VEXDREN-2710 file (C-alpha; in Angstrom, 1 decimal):
% VEXDREN-2710
k/r/px/py/pz
1/UNK/-18.2/38.6/10.5
2/UNK/-19.7/36.3/13.1
3/UNK/-20.7/39.4/15.3
4/UNK/-22.2/41.8/12.7
5/UNK/-23.8/39.5/10.3
6/UNK/-27.7/39.5/10.1
7/UNK/-29.3/36.8/8.7
8/UNK/-32.4/36.7/6.6
9/UNK/-35.2/34.2/5.8
10/UNK/-33.9/32.9/2.4
11/UNK/-34.3/29.4/2.8
12/UNK/-37.5/29.1/0.8
13/UNK/-38.8/30.7/-2.4
14/UNK/-42.0/32.1/-0.6
15/UNK/-39.8/33.6/2.1
16/UNK/-37.6/35.3/-0.2
17/UNK/-40.7/36.7/-2.2
18/UNK/-41.5/38.8/0.8
19/UNK/-38.2/40.4/0.5
20/UNK/-37.3/43.9/-0.9
21/UNK/-34.4/44.6/-3.3
22/UNK/-31.2/44.2/-1.6
23/UNK/-28.7/41.6/-0.3
24/UNK/-29.4/38.9/2.1
25/UNK/-27.3/36.2/4.0
26/UNK/-27.2/32.5/5.9
27/UNK/-24.2/32.1/7.7
28/UNK/-22.3/28.8/6.8
29/UNK/-19.2/29.3/9.2
30/UNK/-17.8/32.2/11.5
31/UNK/-16.3/33.7/8.4
32/UNK/-18.6/32.4/5.3
33/UNK/-22.1/32.6/4.5
34/UNK/-24.1/32.2/1.2
35/UNK/-25.9/35.5/0.0
36/UNK/-29.1/36.1/-2.1
37/UNK/-29.1/39.2/-4.0
38/UNK/-32.5/40.6/-4.9
39/UNK/-33.1/43.0/-7.9
40/UNK/-36.2/44.1/-10.1
41/UNK/-35.8/40.8/-12.3
42/UNK/-35.0/38.3/-9.8
43/UNK/-32.7/37.1/-7.4
44/UNK/-28.9/35.5/-7.5
45/UNK/-26.8/33.5/-5.4
46/UNK/-23.1/34.2/-4.6
47/UNK/-20.6/33.1/-1.7
48/UNK/-18.5/35.3/0.4
49/UNK/-15.9/34.3/2.8
50/UNK/-12.7/35.0/4.4
51/UNK/-9.7/32.8/4.7
52/UNK/-9.0/31.9/8.1
53/UNK/-5.1/33.4/9.0
54/UNK/-4.7/34.6/5.5
55/UNK/-5.7/38.4/5.7
56/UNK/-9.0/40.5/6.8
57/UNK/-10.2/40.9/3.2
58/UNK/-13.4/39.3/2.2
59/UNK/-13.7/37.2/-1.3
60/UNK/-16.9/36.3/-3.3
61/UNK/-17.7/34.1/-6.0
62/UNK/-21.1/33.9/-8.0
63/UNK/-23.1/30.7/-7.7
64/UNK/-25.8/31.3/-10.1
65/UNK/-29.6/32.8/-10.5
66/UNK/-32.1/31.7/-7.8
67/UNK/-35.2/29.7/-8.3
68/UNK/-37.8/32.0/-6.6
69/UNK/-40.6/30.3/-8.2
70/UNK/-40.7/27.2/-5.9
71/UNK/-38.1/24.8/-3.9
72/UNK/-37.8/22.1/-6.6
73/UNK/-34.4/21.8/-8.7
74/UNK/-35.0/23.4/-12.2
75/UNK/-32.6/23.5/-14.9
76/UNK/-30.2/26.9/-15.0
77/UNK/-31.8/27.8/-11.5
78/UNK/-30.6/27.1/-7.8
79/UNK/-32.5/26.2/-4.7
80/UNK/-31.4/27.2/-1.6
81/UNK/-29.8/23.9/-0.7
82/UNK/-28.4/23.6/-3.9
83/UNK/-26.8/27.2/-3.4
84/UNK/-25.7/26.4/0.0
85/UNK/-23.8/23.1/-1.1
86/UNK/-22.0/24.9/-3.9
87/UNK/-21.1/27.6/-1.5
88/UNK/-19.4/25.2/0.9
89/UNK/-17.5/23.6/-1.9
90/UNK/-16.4/27.0/-3.3
91/UNK/-15.4/28.2/0.0
92/UNK/-13.4/24.9/1.0
93/UNK/-11.7/25.0/-2.3
94/UNK/-10.6/28.6/-1.8
95/UNK/-9.3/27.7/1.5
96/UNK/-7.5/24.9/0.7
97/UNK/-5.5/26.9/-2.3
98/UNK/-4.8/29.9/-0.1
99/UNK/-3.3/27.5/2.7
100/UNK/-1.2/25.5/0.1
101/UNK/-0.2/28.9/-1.3
102/UNK/1.0/30.3/1.9
103/UNK/3.0/27.1/3.0
104/UNK/5.3/27.2/-0.1
105/UNK/5.1/26.1/-3.8
106/UNK/2.0/23.7/-4.3
107/UNK/2.9/20.1/-4.0
108/UNK/2.1/18.3/-7.2
109/UNK/2.1/14.8/-8.7
110/UNK/5.0/15.7/-10.6
111/UNK/7.0/16.9/-7.3
112/UNK/6.1/13.9/-5.5
113/UNK/7.4/11.4/-8.4
114/UNK/10.5/13.5/-8.6
115/UNK/11.5/13.2/-4.8
116/UNK/10.5/9.4/-4.9
117/UNK/12.9/8.7/-8.0
118/UNK/15.6/10.5/-6.4
119/UNK/15.2/8.4/-3.5
120/UNK/15.0/5.4/-5.1
121/UNK/17.9/6.2/-7.4
122/UNK/20.2/6.8/-4.4
123/UNK/19.2/3.5/-2.6
124/UNK/20.0/1.3/-5.9
125/UNK/23.1/3.2/-6.4
126/UNK/24.3/2.5/-2.9
127/UNK/23.2/-1.0/-3.3
128/UNK/25.1/-1.3/-6.3
129/UNK/28.3/0.8/-5.7
130/UNK/27.8/2.7/-8.7
131/UNK/25.4/5.8/-10.1
132/UNK/22.5/3.9/-11.5
133/UNK/18.8/4.5/-12.6
134/UNK/16.1/2.5/-10.7
135/UNK/13.2/0.8/-12.6
136/UNK/10.6/2.7/-10.5
137/UNK/12.3/6.1/-12.3
138/UNK/12.1/4.7/-16.0
139/UNK/8.4/3.4/-15.5
140/UNK/7.3/6.5/-14.0
141/UNK/9.0/8.8/-16.5
142/UNK/7.5/7.0/-19.4
143/UNK/4.0/6.9/-18.1
144/UNK/3.6/9.9/-15.7
145/UNK/6.1/12.9/-16.0
146/UNK/7.0/12.3/-19.4
147/UNK/10.9/12.0/-20.8
148/UNK/13.0/13.9/-23.5
149/UNK/14.3/12.0/-26.4
150/UNK/17.0/9.6/-25.4
151/UNK/19.1/7.8/-28.0
152/UNK/16.5/5.9/-30.2
153/UNK/13.6/6.3/-27.8
154/UNK/11.3/9.0/-28.8
155/UNK/10.2/11.8/-26.6
156/UNK/7.4/10.9/-24.2
157/UNK/4.8/13.6/-23.0
158/UNK/3.9/14.2/-19.5
159/UNK/0.3/12.9/-18.6
160/UNK/-2.1/15.4/-17.6
161/UNK/-1.9/13.9/-13.9
162/UNK/1.5/15.1/-13.4
163/UNK/0.5/18.6/-13.1
164/UNK/-2.6/17.9/-10.6
165/UNK/-1.8/19.6/-7.1
166/UNK/-2.2/17.0/-4.3
167/UNK/-4.4/19.4/-2.4
168/UNK/-7.1/18.9/-5.4
169/UNK/-6.2/15.2/-6.1
170/UNK/-9.4/13.2/-6.9
171/UNK/-10.1/9.6/-7.3
172/UNK/-11.2/10.6/-10.8
173/UNK/-8.1/12.1/-11.6
174/UNK/-6.6/8.5/-10.9
175/UNK/-8.9/6.3/-12.4
176/UNK/-8.7/8.4/-15.6
177/UNK/-4.8/8.0/-15.6
178/UNK/-5.2/4.3/-15.3
179/UNK/-7.8/3.9/-17.9
180/UNK/-5.4/6.0/-20.4
181/UNK/-2.6/3.5/-20.1
182/UNK/-1.4/1.9/-23.2
183/UNK/-3.2/-1.4/-23.9
184/UNK/0.0/-3.1/-24.9
185/UNK/1.6/-2.3/-21.1
186/UNK/1.8/-6.0/-19.9
187/UNK/0.0/-6.5/-16.5
188/UNK/2.9/-6.9/-14.3
189/UNK/4.4/-3.7/-15.6
190/UNK/1.2/-2.1/-14.7
191/UNK/1.0/-3.4/-11.3
192/UNK/4.7/-2.1/-10.8
193/UNK/3.9/1.3/-12.1
194/UNK/0.6/1.6/-10.0
195/UNK/2.7/0.6/-6.9
196/UNK/5.4/3.1/-7.7
197/UNK/3.0/6.1/-7.9
198/UNK/1.2/5.0/-4.9
199/UNK/4.6/4.8/-3.0
200/UNK/5.5/8.3/-4.4
201/UNK/2.0/10.0/-3.5
202/UNK/1.7/8.4/0.1
203/UNK/5.7/9.4/1.1
204/UNK/5.0/13.0/0.1
205/UNK/1.8/13.1/2.3
206/UNK/3.7/11.6/4.9
207/UNK/6.3/14.2/4.7
208/UNK/3.8/17.1/4.3
209/UNK/0.5/15.9/6.5
210/UNK/0.3/19.6/8.0
211/UNK/-0.2/20.8/4.3
212/UNK/-2.4/18.3/2.9
213/UNK/-5.9/16.9/3.6
214/UNK/-6.3/14.1/5.9
215/UNK/-8.3/12.2/3.2
216/UNK/-5.6/12.2/0.6
217/UNK/-4.6/8.7/1.8
218/UNK/-8.2/7.4/0.9
219/UNK/-7.9/9.0/-2.6
220/UNK/-4.9/7.4/-3.4
221/UNK/-5.9/4.0/-2.1
222/UNK/-9.2/3.6/-4.0
223/UNK/-8.0/5.4/-7.0
224/UNK/-5.1/3.3/-7.4
225/UNK/-6.7/-0.1/-6.6
226/UNK/-4.7/-3.2/-7.7
227/UNK/-5.3/-3.6/-11.5
228/UNK/-8.0/-6.2/-11.7
229/UNK/-10.3/-4.8/-8.9
230/UNK/-12.8/-3.2/-11.3
231/UNK/-10.3/-1.6/-13.8
232/UNK/-9.1/-4.4/-16.0
233/UNK/-8.1/-8.2/-15.9
234/UNK/-4.5/-8.0/-14.9
235/UNK/-4.5/-10.4/-12.3
236/UNK/-5.9/-13.3/-14.4
237/UNK/-3.2/-12.5/-17.2
238/UNK/-0.5/-12.6/-14.4
239/UNK/-1.9/-15.7/-13.3
240/UNK/-1.8/-17.4/-16.6
241/UNK/1.4/-16.5/-17.0
242/UNK/2.7/-18.4/-14.2
243/UNK/0.9/-21.4/-15.3
244/UNK/2.7/-21.4/-18.6
245/UNK/6.1/-21.2/-16.7
246/UNK/5.8/-24.3/-14.5
247/UNK/8.6/-26.6/-15.4
248/UNK/8.9/-30.5/-14.6
249/UNK/12.2/-31.4/-12.5
250/UNK/13.7/-32.9/-16.0
251/UNK/13.4/-29.4/-17.5
252/UNK/14.9/-27.8/-14.8
253/UNK/17.8/-30.2/-15.1
254/UNK/17.9/-29.9/-18.8
255/UNK/18.3/-26.0/-18.2
256/UNK/21.1/-26.6/-15.7
257/UNK/22.8/-29.0/-18.2
258/UNK/22.8/-26.5/-21.0
259/UNK/23.8/-23.7/-18.7
260/UNK/26.9/-25.9/-17.9
261/UNK/27.5/-26.4/-21.7
262/UNK/27.3/-22.9/-22.7
263/UNK/29.2/-21.7/-19.5
264/UNK/32.2/-23.9/-20.7
265/UNK/32.0/-22.6/-24.4
266/UNK/31.9/-19.1/-23.8
267/UNK/34.8/-19.1/-20.7
268/UNK/32.4/-18.2/-17.8
269/UNK/34.6/-20.6/-15.7
270/UNK/31.7/-21.7/-13.9
271/UNK/30.2/-18.6/-12.9
272/UNK/27.1/-19.1/-15.2
273/UNK/26.4/-22.6/-14.0
274/UNK/26.6/-21.7/-10.6
275/UNK/24.2/-19.0/-10.7
276/UNK/21.4/-21.0/-12.4
277/UNK/22.1/-23.9/-10.0
278/UNK/21.6/-21.7/-7.1
279/UNK/18.2/-19.9/-8.6
280/UNK/16.9/-23.6/-9.3
281/UNK/17.6/-25.1/-6.0
282/UNK/16.3/-22.1/-3.8
283/UNK/13.5/-20.3/-6.0
284/UNK/14.9/-17.3/-4.9
285/UNK/14.6/-13.9/-6.6
286/UNK/17.8/-12.8/-8.5
287/UNK/18.3/-9.9/-6.3
288/UNK/18.4/-11.8/-3.2
289/UNK/21.1/-14.6/-4.7
290/UNK/23.1/-11.5/-5.9
291/UNK/23.7/-10.6/-2.2
292/UNK/24.4/-14.0/-1.1
293/UNK/28.1/-14.4/0.6
294/UNK/30.4/-17.3/1.0
295/UNK/29.2/-17.6/4.6
296/UNK/25.8/-18.4/3.8
297/UNK/26.6/-21.9/2.3
298/UNK/26.2/-24.2/5.4
299/UNK/27.6/-27.4/4.2
300/UNK/27.4/-29.5/7.4
301/UNK/23.7/-28.5/7.7
302/UNK/23.0/-29.2/4.1
303/UNK/21.3/-25.7/3.2
304/UNK/21.9/-22.3/2.0
305/UNK/21.1/-19.0/3.7
306/UNK/19.3/-16.6/1.4
307/UNK/19.0/-12.9/2.2
308/UNK/15.3/-11.8/2.4
309/UNK/13.9/-9.5/-0.1
310/UNK/13.9/-6.0/0.3
311/UNK/10.3/-5.8/-1.3
312/UNK/7.5/-4.0/1.0
313/UNK/8.0/-1.6/3.7
314/UNK/10.4/-1.2/6.5
315/UNK/13.8/-2.2/6.6
316/UNK/14.1/-5.9/6.6
317/UNK/17.0/-8.1/7.5
318/UNK/18.1/-11.6/8.1
319/UNK/18.3/-14.8/5.9
320/UNK/16.0/-17.9/5.3
321/UNK/17.5/-21.1/5.8
322/UNK/16.8/-23.3/2.3
323/UNK/17.7/-27.2/2.6
324/UNK/19.6/-28.1/-0.8
325/UNK/21.1/-31.2/-1.6
326/UNK/24.7/-32.5/-1.8
327/UNK/25.0/-31.7/-5.8
328/UNK/24.1/-28.5/-5.4
329/UNK/26.7/-27.8/-2.3
330/UNK/29.2/-29.7/-4.3
331/UNK/28.6/-27.3/-7.4
332/UNK/29.2/-24.5/-5.1
333/UNK/32.7/-25.6/-3.7
334/UNK/35.0/-23.6/-6.2
335/UNK/33.0/-20.5/-5.0
336/UNK/33.7/-21.4/-1.3
337/UNK/37.2/-22.9/-1.3
338/UNK/39.6/-20.5/0.0
339/UNK/37.5/-17.6/0.2
340/UNK/36.3/-15.3/3.3
341/UNK/32.9/-15.6/4.6
342/UNK/31.9/-12.0/3.7
343/UNK/33.1/-12.2/-0.2
344/UNK/30.4/-12.4/-2.7
345/UNK/29.3/-16.3/-3.2
346/UNK/28.5/-15.6/-6.9
347/UNK/30.7/-13.5/-8.9
348/UNK/31.4/-12.9/-12.9
349/UNK/34.0/-11.6/-14.9
350/UNK/33.9/-8.0/-16.3
351/UNK/35.2/-7.3/-19.8
352/UNK/36.6/-4.4/-21.6
353/UNK/37.4/-4.2/-25.3
354/UNK/41.1/-4.5/-26.5
355/UNK/42.5/-1.3/-27.7
356/UNK/42.5/-1.2/-31.1
357/UNK/40.6/-4.5/-31.8
358/UNK/37.1/-4.4/-33.0
359/UNK/35.0/-7.1/-31.5
360/UNK/37.9/-8.4/-29.3
361/UNK/37.3/-8.4/-25.4
362/UNK/39.6/-9.2/-22.5
363/UNK/38.7/-10.1/-19.0
364/UNK/39.7/-7.3/-16.3
365/UNK/38.3/-8.2/-12.8
366/UNK/35.7/-10.1/-11.2
367/UNK/32.7/-8.8/-8.9
368/UNK/29.1/-9.6/-7.7
369/UNK/26.2/-9.8/-10.3
370/UNK/24.3/-6.6/-10.5
371/UNK/21.3/-7.2/-12.7
372/UNK/19.3/-9.7/-14.2
373/UNK/19.8/-8.1/-17.5
374/UNK/23.2/-9.2/-17.2
375/UNK/22.0/-12.9/-17.9
376/UNK/19.6/-11.9/-20.5
377/UNK/21.7/-12.7/-23.7
378/UNK/22.9/-15.7/-22.5
379/UNK/19.5/-17.1/-21.3
380/UNK/18.4/-16.4/-24.9
381/UNK/21.0/-18.7/-25.8
382/UNK/20.3/-21.4/-22.9
383/UNK/16.4/-21.7/-23.7
384/UNK/17.3/-22.0/-27.7
385/UNK/19.5/-24.9/-27.1
386/UNK/17.0/-26.3/-24.5
387/UNK/14.0/-26.1/-27.0
388/UNK/12.2/-23.9/-24.4
389/UNK/11.8/-20.7/-26.4
390/UNK/9.4/-19.0/-24.1
391/UNK/10.8/-19.8/-20.6
392/UNK/12.2/-17.2/-18.4
393/UNK/14.5/-16.9/-15.7
394/UNK/11.6/-16.4/-13.1
395/UNK/10.2/-20.0/-14.1
396/UNK/12.9/-21.2/-11.7
397/UNK/11.3/-19.3/-8.6
398/UNK/7.6/-20.7/-10.0
399/UNK/8.5/-24.2/-10.6
400/UNK/10.3/-24.5/-7.1
401/UNK/7.2/-23.1/-5.4
402/UNK/5.1/-25.5/-7.3
403/UNK/7.3/-28.4/-6.3
404/UNK/6.8/-27.6/-2.7
405/UNK/3.3/-27.7/-3.1
406/UNK/3.3/-30.9/-4.7
407/UNK/5.5/-32.6/-2.3
408/UNK/2.4/-31.5/0.5
409/UNK/4.5/-29.1/2.5
410/UNK/2.5/-26.7/4.3
411/UNK/1.7/-23.5/2.5
412/UNK/3.1/-21.6/5.3
413/UNK/6.5/-23.5/5.0
414/UNK/6.4/-22.9/1.2
415/UNK/5.9/-19.3/1.6
416/UNK/8.4/-19.0/4.4
417/UNK/11.0/-20.9/2.1
418/UNK/10.5/-18.5/-0.9
419/UNK/10.0/-15.4/1.4
420/UNK/6.7/-14.3/0.5
421/UNK/3.3/-14.6/1.9
422/UNK/0.7/-17.3/1.9
423/UNK/-1.9/-14.7/0.5
424/UNK/0.3/-14.6/-2.5
425/UNK/0.9/-18.4/-2.8
426/UNK/-2.7/-19.1/-2.5
427/UNK/-3.6/-16.4/-5.1
428/UNK/-1.1/-17.4/-7.9
429/UNK/-1.0/-21.1/-7.2
430/UNK/-4.1/-21.8/-6.0
431/UNK/-4.7/-24.6/-8.6
432/UNK/-1.6/-26.7/-7.6
433/UNK/-2.6/-26.3/-4.0
434/UNK/-6.3/-28.0/-5.0
435/UNK/-4.6/-30.7/-6.9
436/UNK/-2.4/-31.4/-3.9
437/UNK/-5.3/-31.3/-1.4
438/UNK/-7.4/-33.7/-3.7
439/UNK/-4.6/-36.1/-3.6
440/UNK/-4.4/-36.3/-0.1
441/UNK/-8.0/-36.5/0.2
442/UNK/-8.0/-39.4/-2.0
443/UNK/-5.7/-41.3/0.2
444/UNK/-8.3/-41.1/3.2
445/UNK/-10.6/-42.8/1.1
446/UNK/-11.3/-46.3/2.4
447/UNK/-13.9/-48.9/0.8
448/UNK/-17.3/-48.7/3.0
449/UNK/-20.0/-50.9/0.9
450/UNK/-19.5/-54.7/1.2
451/UNK/-18.4/-56.3/-2.2
452/UNK/-20.8/-59.1/-3.4
453/UNK/-18.2/-62.0/-3.7
454/UNK/-20.8/-64.4/-5.8
455/UNK/-21.6/-66.5/-3.0
456/UNK/-25.2/-66.7/-1.6
457/UNK/-25.6/-65.3/1.9
458/UNK/-27.3/-67.8/4.5
459/UNK/-28.3/-66.5/7.9
460/UNK/-27.3/-67.8/10.9
461/UNK/-29.7/-68.8/13.5
462/UNK/-29.2/-68.1/16.9
END
């Protein structure tokens, strides 16, 4: 096409008026052109191209009638510049679709999510030693790919976003999906959902860069901005929730005492009590506490080694040393005495129903805690007895962070002890940082203005 195409003066209405009936072209690239066909009643624009590497046949698509009166935009008519822009868009989209078809089945948002869910489910199953379904899979199925009727749960239809192909994905597709999420979805749930979808799309792009456009990561980034950055006030809601969960030392002590009481009443053999003690003393996440080993208790150094979180990118390993008091170390003595260093520090009994007796259960074996859901029913009883109906287990983490801030520890140290970032501390606990700085600044204030003692000041002569 590049060697035989003869270009014609079709860029202005005046130039086109001097042409006879027929077809005339202006090249877009070596394999594509915008064409002008002039007839007795006027002219029309169309695009003609050949997909590189996908056959020698030319394809064409209509654009619309030409504005042969002047070179100004008019409703229903197209100037040369408008026709050229539309022709480029038509050709680019057609070539992308041809390339995607040649490379195999088109990659869709649904396929990206299914691959991501399979990976997450496998990872969680390896960690827990049994087949489990990840939280990410539940969220993405409910709000993107849809799910069948399961027990009392009604079937949920898939969102339109699920069937969008990745080579045609636009920011508007993602923004429309975000805007369509139910208003009842909690801000924290919405943020986790966005993070999961972003991870799924980015993982598919990383594995198929030769098939997808290089602009896709930017589309994902800007289409899935963090909730609160122009989409809704999710961050503000999350911050208020944290403020409502800051407990005093007395309240933390009350929760520990209540845990000890319920532990004895329900036959936990100290397992519940020790779990709550470690959560309160370290401020760590449940997933970190559950992975602690007997050897992580370093009594001589007065500290616990808390495994780093698995949040974020890359394979993180190691532990964070967290100083604790003798009372905490004493509470953990039954879990460390006579046990091997590589055994789980915190365990709990497993139960099975007694055959033939409804409502009666018996202890079978012991094992590590798996999920925060194992604590939920007992936690409800704890907060009811403690008179704190709204408190959640994560409040122990919030309170530990604020306790460090109020003790005027460096923010970097508070972040390190709780395996998070300085930016996250400043973002969610900024008010407590400001209060602490005010107290420090107040201590530096000294009297500067002389005080009148009531006596007359007599100047001395030289």
